[in-house]
C-alpha positions in Angstrom: 43.3 -74.8 -108.8 42.9 -72.4 -111.7 46.5 -71.3 -113.1 48.0 -68.2 -113.1 48.2 -66.5 -116.1 51.5 -66.9 -117.9 52.5 -63.2 -117.6 51.6 -62.9 -114.2 53.2 -66.1 -113.4 56.9 -64.1 -115.5 56.6 -61.3 -114.1 56.1 -61.3 -109.9 55.7 -64.2 -107.6 52.8 -65.3 -106.7 50.6 -66.9 -104.5 50.4 -70.5 -104.9 46.8 -71.5 -104.9 43.6 -70.6 -103.3 44.2 -71.0 -99.6 47.7 -69.1 -100.1 45.6 -66.6 -101.4 43.1 -66.3 -97.9 44.8 -67.6 -96.6 47.5 -64.0 -96.9 44.1 -61.1 -97.7 42.5 -62.3 -94.3 46.9 -62.1 -92.3 46.5 -58.4 -94.0 42.8 -57.5 -93.0 44.2 -58.7 -89.4 46.7 -55.7 -89.3 45.1 -53.6 -91.0 43.8 -51.8 -87.6 42.6 -47.5 -89.0 45.5 -47.0 -91.3 45.2 -50.2 -93.8 47.4 -47.8 -96.7 51.2 -48.9 -95.0 49.4 -52.2 -94.4 48.3 -53.7 -97.7 51.7 -51.8 -99.3 54.4 -53.0 -97.1 53.3 -57.0 -97.6 51.9 -56.8 -101.0 54.7 -55.4 -102.8 57.8 -55.3 -100.4 57.0 -59.4 -98.9 55.1 -60.7 -101.1 56.0 -58.9 -103.7 53.1 -59.3 -105.8 53.3 -56.8 -107.0 55.5 -53.4 -107.8 55.5 -50.1 -106.7 54.7 -47.8 -109.7 52.1 -51.3 -109.6 50.5 -51.1 -106.2 50.4 -47.1 -107.2 48.4 -48.1 -110.0 46.4 -50.4 -108.8 45.6 -48.6 -105.5 44.3 -45.7 -106.8 41.4 -46.8 -109.2 40.1 -48.7 -106.4 40.0 -45.8 -104.8 37.5 -44.6 -107.1 35.5 -47.5 -107.5 32.9 -48.1 -104.2 33.8 -49.4 -101.3 36.6 -49.8 -98.7 40.0 -49.5 -100.8 40.9 -52.5 -99.7 38.9 -55.0 -100.8 38.3 -53.5 -103.8 41.9 -54.1 -104.3 41.9 -57.6 -102.8 39.6 -58.7 -105.5 42.0 -57.7 -108.2 44.4 -59.6 -107.0 43.1 -62.4 -106.6 40.8 -62.4 -110.2 44.4 -61.0 -111.6 46.1 -64.4 -111.1 43.0 -66.7 -110.6 39.7 -65.4 -112.0 36.8 -65.8 -110.7 37.5 -68.0 -108.1 40.9 -66.2 -106.9 39.0 -62.9 -106.4 36.5 -64.7 -104.4 39.2 -66.1 -102.0 40.5 -63.1 -101.5 37.2 -60.9 -100.7 36.3 -64.3 -98.5 40.4 -63.7 -96.6 39.3 -59.3 -96.4 36.0 -60.1 -94.3 35.4 -63.2 -92.6 37.7 -63.2 -89.7 37.5 -59.1 -89.1 33.9 -60.0 -89.6 34.7 -62.0 -86.1 36.0 -59.6 -84.5 34.4 -56.6 -85.2 31.7 -58.3 -84.2 32.9 -59.0 -80.5 34.7 -55.4 -80.5 31.2 -53.4 -80.7 30.1 -56.6 -77.9 32.5 -54.8 -76.3 32.6 -50.8 -76.7 28.7 -51.7 -76.1 29.8 -52.4 -71.9 32.6 -49.3 -72.0 32.6 -46.5 -74.5 31.9 -44.8 -72.1 35.0 -45.1 -70.0 37.4 -42.0 -70.5 40.7 -44.3 -71.6 38.1 -45.5 -74.0 38.4 -42.3 -75.6 41.4 -41.8 -75.4 42.8 -44.6 -76.3 40.8 -44.6 -79.2 41.5 -40.8 -80.6 45.9 -42.2 -80.8 44.7 -44.7 -82.7 43.4 -42.9 -85.1 46.7 -40.3 -84.9 48.9 -43.4 -85.6 46.7 -44.4 -88.7 47.4 -40.7 -89.8 51.4 -40.6 -89.9 51.5 -44.7 -91.2 49.0 -43.0 -93.9 51.2 -40.3 -94.2 54.7 -42.7 -95.1 53.5 -44.5 -97.1 52.3 -41.7 -99.1 55.6 -40.6 -98.5 57.3 -43.4 -99.2 55.6 -44.8 -103.0 56.4 -40.8 -104.3 59.8 -42.6 -106.5 57.1 -44.5 -107.9 55.9 -41.1 -109.4 58.9 -40.9 -110.8 58.0 -42.9 -113.9 54.8 -41.9 -114.5 53.7 -39.9 -117.7 53.0 -36.6 -115.9 56.5 -36.2 -114.6 56.9 -36.1 -110.5 55.9 -32.4 -110.3 52.8 -32.0 -111.7 51.6 -35.8 -109.4 52.9 -33.9 -106.8 51.0 -30.8 -108.0 47.4 -33.3 -108.1 47.4 -33.7 -104.6 48.3 -30.5 -103.4 45.5 -29.5 -105.4 43.7 -31.8 -103.8 44.5 -31.9 -100.6 43.6 -28.0 -100.7 40.4 -28.7 -102.8 39.2 -31.8 -99.9 40.5 -30.5 -96.3 40.8 -26.8 -96.6 37.9 -25.2 -99.3 35.9 -27.7 -98.0 34.7 -29.3 -101.6 32.3 -32.0 -101.9 35.0 -35.3 -101.8 33.0 -37.1 -105.1 33.2 -33.2 -106.8 37.4 -32.9 -106.3 37.8 -36.7 -107.7 35.6 -35.9 -110.4 37.7 -32.6 -111.8 40.6 -33.0 -110.6 40.7 -36.9 -111.9 39.7 -35.9 -115.2 42.3 -32.5 -115.4 44.2 -36.0 -114.4 43.1 -39.0 -117.1 43.3 -36.4 -119.8 47.0 -35.2 -119.4 48.2 -38.3 -119.1 46.2 -39.4 -122.2 47.9 -36.3 -123.9 51.6 -37.2 -122.8 50.7 -41.1 -123.9 49.3 -39.8 -127.0 51.3 -41.4 -130.2 
C-alpha cells in the first residue's frame, strides 16, 4: 500500500487503502444512473469528506474539460491524489468493472423489451429525474462560488452566457467552452495577479 501525501492526510479524511478506494468508487458508480453529479458530490464531499465543496467545484471543472466521462476523470484525479498511479488505476477499476457488467446485462434485456411502451416511458422519466438532480446540485454548489476570485455575480453571468450559447443559440459546445473558458481563465488570472 502506498502512503498518501502528508498534505492530503492533514487536510481531509482519506481512503484507508486501495481496496477502500476501489469499493468506494464501485458503490459510487452503481448509484449513478443518468445524472451522477448529485451522487458524486454527496458521496465525496458530504459523506466521505475527501474534498471540500470548493475543491470539488474546481476538480469537477477540470474533469469536464478533459476528454472522456467526467466522473471517470474525477476518479482518476482523486485516486492519484491519495495513492499515485496505483490509486488512479484502483479508482478507475472501481468506476468501470461492476458497472460494465451491469450495462451489458441491461443491454441484453433492453434488446428484448425495447418496443414495449412502458420501457420508453420509464426512460423518459429517468431523464427528467437526472435533469432535476443536476439542477439541484448546481444550486447547492453555488455557495462555493462565493470564494471564487471572480465572485458569485461574475460566475453566474458566465454560467448564463454558457447556457444561452448552448441551449438557446445552439452553438457547438466546444466553441462555447473554448470562448467562455478562455474568458473566465483570463479574468481569474488577472484577479489573482499580485
